N, C-alpha and C positions, 0 to 999 in steps of 0.2 A: 652518960654511958658507963655502965659497970666495968670494972677492971677486967673481969673474967672475959667479957665479950670482946673487949679491946685486944686482949691477949690472943684469943682464938682467931680474930681477924688478922692479927699480925702473923700468927703461925700459918694460917691459910695462905697468906701472901708470900711467905718465905718457903712454902713447901717445895720440895725438889721438883715435882712435876710442873708446878707453876713456873718456877725459876727456869726450868729447861725450855718450856714453851716460849717464855720471854726471850731467852737466849737464842733459840732457833729463829724466832721472828726477827730479832735484831740482826743476826748473821745474814739472813735472807735479804733484809733491807740494805745491808752493807754491800752485798754482792751486786744487787740491782743498781745501787748508786754508782758503784765502780764501773759496771757495764755501761750505764748511761753516760758517765763521764768520758769513757773511752770513745763512745759513739759520737759525742759532741766534739771531741778532739779530732777524730777522723773527718767529720763533716767540715770542721773549720779548716783543716789542712787541704781537703779537696777544693773548698771554695777559694782558698788562697792560691792554690796551684792554677785553678781555672782562671782566676782573675789575672794572675801573672802572665799566663799564656795568651789571654785575650788582648793584652796591651801589645800593640804592634812594636816589634823590636826595631830600634834605629840602626 
């Protein structure tokens, strides 16, 4: 692989538009992951509360 081609590939990879797209995709994934995590935590809490109340109190 010629050096010039390698350099252009590198420049294309580090171009601002490409970097911005990567960044936005990563940000979106982070927010989705956070939302998913909160959802799982809420579900776990609900299940725990339901289980706690389903046990007959002495």
